[in-house]
C-alpha positions, -999 to +999 in steps of 0.1 A: +120+162+504+158+166+509+172+200+518+179+223+489+216+224+495+221+189+482+232+184+447+204+192+422+217+167+396+186+147+385+206+115+383+220+119+418+188+132+434+175+111+462+139+119+460+113+093+470+098+079+438+073+054+451+061+042+485+081+014+503+054-011+496+057-006+459+095-009+460+094-042+478+069-058+454+089-047+423+056-036+406+058-009+380+053+027+394+018+041+396+009+070+373+009+093+403+044+082+415+058+085+380+043+120+377+059+131+410+092+116+399+090+137+367+082+168+386+112+162+410+135+158+380+121+190+364+126+209+397+162+196+400+169+207+364+154+241+371+175+246+402+206+237+381+196+265+356+194+290+385+231+285+392+240+304+360+210+328+360+215+364+371+181+380+380+173+417+373+169+423+410+204+422+424+214+396+450+222+423+475+187+438+473+172+403+478+195+396+507+186+429+523+148+423+522+151+386+531+172+396+561+147+424+570+118+399+573+139+374+592+145+348+564+179+332+567+191+309+539+226+303+524+213+287+492+219+312+464+196+293+441+167+297+465+174+335+468+175+337+430+142+319+428+127+344+451+142+373+430+127+357+399+093+355+416+095+391+427+105+401+391+076+383+377+052+399+402+064+434+393+063+426+356+027+414+359+016+445+377+033+467+351+016+448+323-018+452+340-012+489+346-003+493+309-036+476+299-055+499+322-038+529+306-046+517+271-082+511+281-083+546+296-069+563+265-092+544+242-122+553+263-112+590+260-118+587+223-082+595+214-086+632+219-057+652+205-049+689+205-059+707+173-028+729+174-004+700+168+012+692+135-004+663+116+026+640+122+027+647+159-009+635+164-001+601+149+031+598+171+012+608+203-016+582+195+010+554+198+024+568+231+007+557+263+011+575+296+009+556+328-008+574+356-011+567+393-048+558+387-037+530+363-011+517+387-036+518+416-062+499+395-036+472+387-025+469+423-061+467+435-064+435+414-036+420+436-052+432+468-027+461+474-042+494+485-022+523+470-045+552+480-029+584+491-032+591+528-056+618+539-039+650+550-054+673+576-046+710+578 
């Protein structure tokens, strides 16, 4: 595969489409070679879209953490792709934590205080509070331990 800093235009991409034996016999491409060529064109188009995309995680934050782990790359599209992957990861964890919170509140039976006004009970029923236990359960699904350290007195 060519380096990422080459042009990502699908028409100018120089990706290998078929093996050299197929090119010399002028036979039609195999299904696997055609599928790989389609994937390469799709990747090239996606990289072109990353030129205009501004991820939620700022480029400076991504640069800082990439530099901190020793990753050196000048291709902005690759950095944006990593930012997009990190954004998706955080979003998935937040969605899973929200589901844990909804399950927890539904398991509690929707207990409300009796001193509240009738309209406030309906409003609080739609509100979900995210706790550290919900977040810990969601992180545990991804293999991340978020337990508090033990303190000794």
